[in-house]
Every structure is written in structure tokens, then in C-alpha cells.
N, C-alpha and C positions, 0 to 999 in steps of 0.2 A: 455188186458182187462181193460176197464175203470170202475172205481168205483165211485159211487155218492150217495148222500143223496137226496131222492125224498120227496116232500111235498104233494103228492096227498092225503094223509090222512087228512091233514089240509084243503085242498080245499074241500074234501068230507064233512068234519065236518061243514064247513061254509055253504055249500049248504043245509045240513040237518037242520041247524038252520035258514035257510031263509036269509042268509047273503051273501054279495059279497066280493070279495077280497079287494075292496077299503074300506070296513068297518074296516079292520085291521088298517087303518090310524087313524080313530076316536076312535075305541074301545080299541086299544092297544097302540096307539101313535107311530106307525111305519111310516117311511118316504115312499113316493111313490116309491123311488128307492129300498128300502128293500122289499116292497111288490112285485115289479117286479122281484127281485132276487128269492124270494120264488116261484113265478109262473114259473120261468125258471129252478128251481132246482139248482141255484147257491149258493155259500157259503154265509152264514149269521153268525153273532156272536152268541155265547152261550147266551149272554144277550138277544138277540132277541127271542131265543127259550124259555128262562126263562120267559120273559114278556108274550108271547103267552100262555104258560102253566099256569101261574098265573091267567091271565084274564079269561081263559076258564075252569080252574080246571081240567086240563089234565096232563098226563105225556108225555115226549118227544116221546116215542114210539107210542103215540096216534096220533101224527101229522106228523111223518116222518118215513122213512124207508130207510135202506141201500140197494142199488141194485148194482149188478155187471153185466155190459154189456159184453157179450161174443163177 
């Protein structure tokens, strides 16, 4: 079974705020490669998670979820 962190909650939050994924580059100061990693559910640093949470006033659980694929 594969385990992974998924960031669909982050993407949903952006959509509700009328933002696009690319807005993370300007609003949070992320690189385009980091935004691509978030979009693909790939590994990002805890610093990245911290910066997103700080900017949007949310907790890590508000933007990501652990999923186990069977």
C-alpha cells in the first residue's frame, strides 16, 4: 500500500478564495517547481507548509491530508 500526503484541501481553499495555484508564487513566495510538487502530491519541506499556513492563517490539516492507497 502506498501512503502519501495530498494537498487537495489547499487547492480547494485557493479556489474558494478565487485564487490560482500560480498565486502561491506571488502570495507565498514559492517557486514554480514547489507549486508543481504540491499539485502532484509530491514531497515538500515543512518550511513550505509553514509559509503557506502563515500566509493564509490556517493549520497544516486545513491544507493537506494523509491518504493510504490500497
